[in-house]
N, C-alpha and C positions, 0 to 999 in steps of 0.2 A: 191567316197571318196578318193580313192588313190591319185587323184590330189592335196588334201589338204596337204598331207604329204610329207615334203621336205626331201631330201636324209639323213640329219643327224638324223633325227627322224625314218627312215626305218632302220637304222643299227641295233638297238637292237632286231629287228624281223626278221634280215637276218640270213641265216644259218651260224653256227659257227662250226669250226672243231677243235678237239683236235690235238695236235702234232702227236699223234699216227695214228689217222685217216687220216691225211692230208700226212703224211710219207708214209703210205700204199697206198694210191691213187697215189702218185707221185713216188713210189719204192725208198724211202730214208729213213734213220732212222729217228726215233723220235728226238733224240739227235741233228741231223742236222737241224731239222725244228725248235726246240727250239732256238738254236743259232742263226738261220737266222731271225726268227720272233720276238725274245726278245724284241727288241726296235723298232720295226716297227711302225708307227703311225696307230692307228684304232685297235690294237691287245688289246684284254682284258686280263689284267693281274692281278692276284688275289694272294696278297702275305700273306702267312701266318706265322707269326713270330714264331721262336723258343721259347719254354717255358721250364720249368725245366724238364718236363715230355714227351714233344713231340718235334720232330725234325721240324724245320722250312722247308717250301717248297713253291713253286710258281706254280700255274695253269695258263696255257695259252689257251685262245679260240681265234681262227683266223677266222674273218669274210670271207665269200666268196669272197667279193670284194677286199679285202686285198689280200687273196691269188692269185685272179686273176692278180693283180697289179705286185705283186713280180714274178709270173711265167712269166709274160711278160718281165720283166727287165732280168730274168734268161735266157730266150729264145734269148734275143739280145745281151747278151754277148758273 
């Protein structure tokens, strides 16, 4: 059955990392990970708008394939 699924369909089921988890794996701060991945294609970004009673925030989830791609470019630099 795996042959019937194209790569874009596999992305939702791929392992995703939070900025804290990826930062811990790479030995970097979650803030650096957030800044580096915020505008990266393929990263899941969930915006929670500010309301009168709650502060707005943004949640990032970084797919393993995106993390690998960025890691390769950081190593090459």
